TORKEMI-105334 format. One record per atom (N, C-alpha, C): y, z, x; residue in three letters. Coordinates in steps of 0.1 Angstrom, whole numbers, plus 5000, padded with zeros to 4 digits. Each point is the difference from the previous one (the first is absolute). Example, Ala and Ser with C-alpha at 12.3 -4.5 7.8 and 13.67 -1.06 7.14 Angstrom:
# TORKEMI-105334
494350785132Ala
501250004991Ala
501250005009Ala
501149934996Ser
501150005009Ser
501150084992Ser
***
This chain:
# TORKEMI-105334
039552300193Unk
500150095012Unk
501550035003Unk
500450135001Unk
501450035003Unk
500250005016Unk
501250025004Unk
500449995014Unk
499350115008Unk
499950134994Unk
499450115008Unk
498549975002Unk
499349964989Unk
498649975002Unk
499849895010Unk
500849894999Unk
499849895010Unk
500250045014Unk
501150085002Unk
500350045014Unk
498950105005Unk
499550094992Unk
498950095004Unk
498849925004Unk
499649904992Unk
498949915003Unk
500249935013Unk
501249955002Unk
500349935013Unk
499850095012Unk
500650124999Unk
499950105011Unk
498650055003Unk
499250034989Unk
498750065002Unk
498949905002Unk
500149884995Unk
498949905001Unk
500249915011Unk
501349965003Unk
500249895009Unk
500550055014Unk
500750115000Unk
500550045013Unk
499050095007Unk
498849955002Unk
498950075007Unk
499449915010Unk
498850035004Unk
499249915009Unk
499949864994Unk
500049994987Unk
499949874994Unk
501049905004Unk
501250055004Unk
501149915004Unk
499749935013Unk
499250065009Unk
499749955013Unk
498649965001Unk
499349974989Unk
498649975001Unk
499749885008Unk
500949905001Unk
499849885007Unk
500350015015Unk
500450115005Unk
500550025014Unk
498850005009Unk
500249955012Unk
499050015011Unk
499850145004Unk
501050095000Unk
499950145004Unk
501150074994Unk
499850134997Unk
501050094994Unk
500050135007Unk
501150055005Unk
500250125007Unk
500950094992Unk
499650134999Unk
500850104992Unk
500950075010Unk
501350014996Unk
501050085007Unk
500750094989Unk
499550124999Unk
500550094989Unk
499849934987Unk
501049984991Unk
499849934988Unk
500049855001Unk
500349955012Unk
500149855001Unk
498649945002Unk
499949874995Unk
498949915003Unk
500549895008Unk
499549995013Unk
500549905009Unk
498949905001Unk
500249884994Unk
499049904999Unk
500349885010Unk
498949945004Unk
500149885009Unk
499349894993Unk
500649884999Unk
499549894994Unk
499849885010Unk
499349904996Unk
499849885008Unk
501349955004Unk
500149945012Unk
501249945005Unk
501050105007Unk
499550135001Unk
500950095007Unk
501150064991Unk
499750014987Unk
501150064991Unk
499650144996Unk
500950095003Unk
499950144996Unk
500650024986Unk
499650114994Unk
500550034986Unk
500050164999Unk
501150054994Unk
500150144998Unk
500150034985Unk
499250094994Unk
500150044986Unk
499650144999Unk
500250064988Unk
499650144997Unk
500250024986Unk
499450114995Unk
500150034986Unk
501350084998Unk
500350095009Unk
501350065001Unk
500250065014Unk
501150065003Unk
500250055013Unk
499950165000Unk
499350054990Unk
499750145000Unk
501150105001Unk
501249964995Unk
501150095000Unk
500750015013Unk
499849905009Unk
500650005014Unk
501550004999Unk
500650085009Unk
501450005001Unk
500549895010Unk
501249985002Unk
500549895008Unk
499550005014Unk
499950125006Unk
499550015014Unk
498549955000Unk
499250044990Unk
498649965000Unk
499849864997Unk
500949944991Unk
500049864998Unk
500249925012Unk
501050055008Unk
500349935013Unk
498850005009Unk
499350125001Unk
498950015009Unk
498849904995Unk
499949994987Unk
499049914995Unk
500349865003Unk
501249964999Unk
500449865004Unk
499849985015Unk
500450095008Unk
499849995014Unk
498549995004Unk
499250084993Unk
498550005002Unk
499449864997Unk
500549954988Unk
499449874996Unk
500449895010Unk
501250005005Unk
500449905010Unk
499350015013Unk
499850135004Unk
499250025012Unk
498649954999Unk
499450024988Unk
498649954997Unk
499949855002Unk
501049934994Unk
499949855000Unk
500449955014Unk
500950075007Unk
500449965014Unk
498850015009Unk
499150104998Unk
498950035009Unk
498949894998Unk
500049934990Unk
499049894997Unk
500649875003Unk
499749935011Unk
500649885004Unk
499749884990Unk
499050024991Unk
499649904990Unk
501150004989Unk
500750114998Unk
501050004989Unk
501349935004Unk
500349904993Unk
501249925003Unk
501250054991Unk
499750044988Unk
501050044990Unk
499450104990Unk
500850074993Unk
499650104991Unk
500950014988Unk
499550034989Unk
500850034988Unk
499950144995Unk
501150074997Unk
500050134994Unk
500449974985Unk
499150044991Unk
500249974986Unk
500650124993Unk
501350004997Unk
500650114993Unk
500049984985Unk
500150114993Unk
500250004985Unk
501250084996Unk
500749944990Unk
501350064997Unk
500050134993Unk
498850044994Unk
500050134994Unk
499550115009Unk
499649975012Unk
499550115009Unk
501150095004Unk
499550135003Unk
500950095007Unk
499849985015Unk
501049945006Unk
499949965014Unk
501350025007Unk
500550125002Unk
501350025006Unk
500149945014Unk
501049925002Unk
500349945013Unk
499149895004Unk
499249954991Unk
499049895004Unk
500749875004Unk
501049964993Unk
500749885003Unk
500650005014Unk
500750115003Unk
500650025013Unk
499050005011Unk
498950074998Unk
498950015010Unk
499449875003Unk
499849924990Unk
499449875002Unk
500949915007Unk
501350004997Unk
501049925008Unk
500050045014Unk
500050135002Unk
500150065014Unk
498849955008Unk
498849984994Unk
498849965008Unk
499749854999Unk
501049934996Unk
499949855002Unk
499549934987Unk
499950064989Unk
499649944988Unk
501249934993Unk
499849894994Unk
501049924993Unk
499649994986Unk
500950044990Unk
499649994986Unk
500149864995Unk
499049964992Unk
500049884993Unk
500650024986Unk
500049904991Unk
500550014987Unk
499150094991Unk
500750094993Unk
499250094990Unk
499349914990Unk
498850054995Unk
499349934989Unk
499750114990Unk
499749954988Unk
499650094989Unk
498550024999Unk
499550124998Unk
498650024997Unk
499849994985Unk
499349904996Unk
499849984986Unk
498550034996Unk
499850074989Unk
498750034995Unk
500049974985Unk
498949944996Unk
499949964986Unk
498549994995Unk
499949984987Unk
498749984994Unk
499549865003Unk
498849985006Unk
499549875004Unk
499849914988Unk
499750064988Unk
499849914989Unk
501249944994Unk
501150085002Unk
501349944995Unk
500449885009Unk
499750015012Unk
500349895010Unk
499149884997Unk
498750024998Unk
499149894998Unk
500349934987Unk
500550064990Unk
500249944987Unk
501249924998Unk
500849985011Unk
501349934999Unk
500149895010Unk
499249894997Unk
500049895010Unk
500749884994Unk
501149955006Unk
500749894996Unk
499249875003Unk
500349894993Unk
499449875004Unk
500549965013Unk
499149945008Unk
500449945013Unk
500749874999Unk
501049975009Unk
500649875000Unk
498949895002Unk
500349884995Unk
499049895001Unk
499749985015Unk
498749995003Unk
499549975013Unk
499850125009Unk
500350124995Unk
499850125008Unk
498750074995Unk
499250045010Unk
498750064997Unk
499950135008Unk
499250104995Unk
499750125007Unk
498650005005Unk
499850075011Unk
498650025005Unk
499950115010Unk
498950055002Unk
499750105010Unk
499549935012Unk
500550045012Unk
499649935012Unk
499350095011Unk
499149945007Unk
499450075011Unk
499849925013Unk
500149864999Unk
499849925011Unk
501150015010Unk
499749995013Unk
501050025010Unk
501349914998Unk
499849874998Unk
501149914998Unk
500950054989Unk
499450044989Unk
500850054988Unk
500850135004Unk
499350095007Unk
500750135004Unk
501249975009Unk
499849915009Unk
501149965009Unk
501149944993Unk
499749914990Unk
501149944992Unk
500750104992Unk
499350104994Unk
500650104993Unk
500950095008Unk
499650045012Unk
500850085009Unk
501349935004Unk
499849875003Unk
501249925004Unk
501049994989Unk
499649984988Unk
500950004988Unk
500750144999Unk
499250115001Unk
500650134998Unk
501150035011Unk
499749955012Unk
501050025011Unk
501349934996Unk
499949884995Unk
501149924996Unk
500750074988Unk
499250044990Unk
500650054988Unk
500750145003Unk
499550085008Unk
500650135004Unk
501149985010Unk
500049895007Unk
501049985010Unk
499750085013Unk
498850055002Unk
499750075012Unk
498450025000Unk
499550045012Unk
498650035001Unk
499449905009Unk
498850045006Unk
499349925009Unk
498849944992Unk
500049884996Unk
498949944992Unk
498750005006Unk
500049975013Unk
498750005007Unk
499450145001Unk
500850105003Unk
499550135001Unk
499550054986Unk
500749974990Unk
499650044986Unk
498749944996Unk
499949875003Unk
498749934997Unk
498950065008Unk
500250035012Unk
498950055008Unk
499550144995Unk
501050084995Unk
499650134994Unk
499349984987Unk
500449914992Unk
499349984987Unk
498649945002Unk
499949915009Unk
498749945003Unk
499050115005Unk
500650085009Unk
499150115005Unk
499550094989Unk
500950044991Unk
499750084989Unk
499049944990Unk
500249874997Unk
499049934992Unk
498649995007Unk
500049975013Unk
498750005007Unk
499350135000Unk
500850115000Unk
499450135000Unk
499550054986Unk
500349914990Unk
499550044987Unk
500950094992Unk
501350025005Unk
500950094993Unk
500349954986Unk
500350094991Unk
500249984986Unk
501549954998Unk
500349885003Unk
501349944997Unk
499849864995Unk
501049964992Unk
500049864994Unk
501349945004Unk
499949875003Unk
501249925004Unk
500149894989Unk
501250004994Unk
500349904989Unk
501249915003Unk
499949884996Unk
501149905003Unk
500249924987Unk
501249954999Unk
500449904990Unk
500449885009Unk
499549884996Unk
500349885008Unk
500249884991Unk
500649905006Unk
500249874994Unk
499949905010Unk
499349894998Unk
499849895009Unk
499550055014Unk
499250114999Unk
499450055013Unk
501050095008Unk
501150034994Unk
501050085007Unk
500150144993Unk
499950115008Unk
500150134995Unk
501550034997Unk
500350054987Unk
501450034997Unk
500250144996Unk
498950074997Unk
500050154997Unk
498750065005Unk
500150125004Unk
498850075005Unk
500150154999Unk
498850075000Unk
500050145000Unk
498650055001Unk
499950135004Unk
498750075002Unk
499750104988Unk
498850024998Unk
499550114992Unk
499250095008Unk
500350135001Unk
499250095008Unk
499650134992Unk
498849994994Unk
499550124993Unk
499950125010Unk
500450124995Unk
500050125009Unk
498850084996Unk
499050005009Unk
498750074998Unk
500250154996Unk
499350054991Unk
500050144996Unk
501350044992Unk
500749904995Unk
501250024992Unk
500049914987Unk
501050034992Unk
500249914988Unk
500949895003Unk
500449985012Unk
501049905004Unk
499549875007Unk
500749904998Unk
499949885008Unk
501549965004Unk
500149965012Unk
501449965005Unk
500249854999Unk
501249964997Unk
500349865001Unk
501149985011Unk
499749925010Unk
500850005012Unk
500349855004Unk
501049985008Unk
500349885006Unk
500449894990Unk
500450044988Unk
500449904990Unk
501449935003Unk
499949875001Unk
501349935003Unk
499849864995Unk
501249944996Unk
500049864996Unk
501149935008Unk
499749875004Unk
501049935007Unk
501349994992Unk
501150005006Unk
501350014992Unk
500149884990Unk
499649885004Unk
500249894991Unk
499150004987Unk
499050105000Unk
499050014989Unk
500250134992Unk
501050075003Unk
500350134993Unk
500649984986Unk
499850104992Unk
500549994986Unk
499249914991Unk
498849975003Unk
499249914992Unk
498750074994Unk
499950135002Unk
498950084995Unk
498850005009Unk
500049945012Unk
498849995008Unk
499650145006Unk
501050075004Unk
499750145006Unk
499450084989Unk
500550004988Unk
499550084989Unk
498649964996Unk
499749875001Unk
498649954997Unk
499150045011Unk
500450005012Unk
499150045011Unk
499750154999Unk
501150084997Unk
499850144998Unk
499150044989Unk
500149924989Unk
499150034988Unk
498549975004Unk
499849895008Unk
498749975004Unk
499450115009Unk
500850065009Unk
499650115008Unk
499650124991Unk
500950024990Unk
499750124991Unk
498749984993Unk
499749884995Unk
498749984993Unk
498850035010Unk
500249965012Unk
498950035010Unk
499950155002Unk
501150075000Unk
500050155002Unk
499350074988Unk
500249954988Unk
499350054988Unk
498549985002Unk
499649895004Unk
498649975002Unk
499450105010Unk
500850055009Unk
499550095010Unk
500150154996Unk
500450024987Unk
500150134995Unk
501250085003Unk
501149935004Unk
501250075003Unk
500950024988Unk
500850115000Unk
500950034989Unk
501549975003Unk
500450025013Unk
501449995003Unk
500149905012Unk
501249945000Unk
500449915011Unk
501250065006Unk
500149995014Unk
501250055007Unk
500449895009Unk
501350005003Unk
500649905009Unk
501350065006Unk
500349965012Unk
501350025006Unk
500749874998Unk
501050014991Unk
500749884995Unk
501449975006Unk
500249885003Unk
501449965003Unk
500949994988Unk
501249985002Unk
500949994988Unk
499849884992Unk
499249905006Unk
499749884992Unk
498850034990Unk
499050075005Unk
498850024992Unk
500150134991Unk
500950105004Unk
500150124992Unk
500449974985Unk
501049924997Unk
500349984986Unk
498849934992Unk
499249925007Unk
498949944993Unk
499050114996Unk
499750095009Unk
499050114997Unk
500650094989Unk
501350035001Unk
500650084990Unk
499949954986Unk
500149864999Unk
499849944987Unk
498650024994Unk
499050035009Unk
498750034995Unk
499850154997Unk
501150085002Unk
499950144997Unk
499650085012Unk
500149945012Unk
499750085012Unk
501250105003Unk
499650115006Unk
501050105003Unk
500450005015Unk
501250015003Unk
500550025014Unk
499950145003Unk
499050055007Unk
499850145002Unk
500750065012Unk
500349925010Unk
500750045012Unk
500449885008Unk
500650025011Unk
500249895009Unk
499350025013Unk
499849895008Unk
499450015013Unk
500849915009Unk
500250065012Unk
500849935010Unk
499149995013Unk
499649895005Unk
499349995012Unk
501050015012Unk
499750085010Unk
500750015012Unk
499149945011Unk
500549905008Unk
499249935009Unk
500450045015Unk
498950035008Unk
500150035014Unk
499449885008Unk
500649955010Unk
499449905008Unk
500050055015Unk
498949985006Unk
499850055014Unk
501149935009Unk
500750075007Unk
501049945009Unk
499449895009Unk
500749895001Unk
499549895008Unk
499249904992Unk
499750034987Unk
499249914992Unk
500949914992Unk
***
């Protein structure tokens, strides 16, 4: 798959209603999808901005903020940007309306079979398994908050447990040793597409560089194959991007989350 094909598949298959399928509610504002998730978290995405000029972009940002402000349940919101979009003045408009940019990540797309076929041996005493029990989910989320250096573990666990209880199509995977989670990540098949997403992948600093993340990712890829998926996509940090590139994944664009927090929260 070349870069153009991969980017087209990303834009046409993933940047649709499929991206917000797990939301409690989604409101349309022009090209925008304004989603609300458990725990009062808003999310803004879109396939493109329809050729909007800087003035229209600014109106869209203002409209999104007004929408979230009007709902007292919304505590915070993320606007998901993509580096290849035509979006004149978007950065400035987001800053003007109280959004704060986070670190950019790379959007990676690759052949799921290439990923599944490259599993390194695990260090002695480390095992992989899929988890669903509440205690395991909470241990996983606590480790991820530590590994990423941010995040609300209790809120993340509550959201995942809600989704599992609702029968959503997601899988939670961990690597552990002596009952301690050292690596974790999710697999989220995207209904109606050829894609599955791999999310939340992180390893505790003292366990990095031992092949555990690669092994956990290969396990998720094998599961995606069993579900009939062809491609895997991920928003990758600078730690995980080189690993996926070694499997032949393509960096098709960048994504930068901009975070808005309700004043006083």
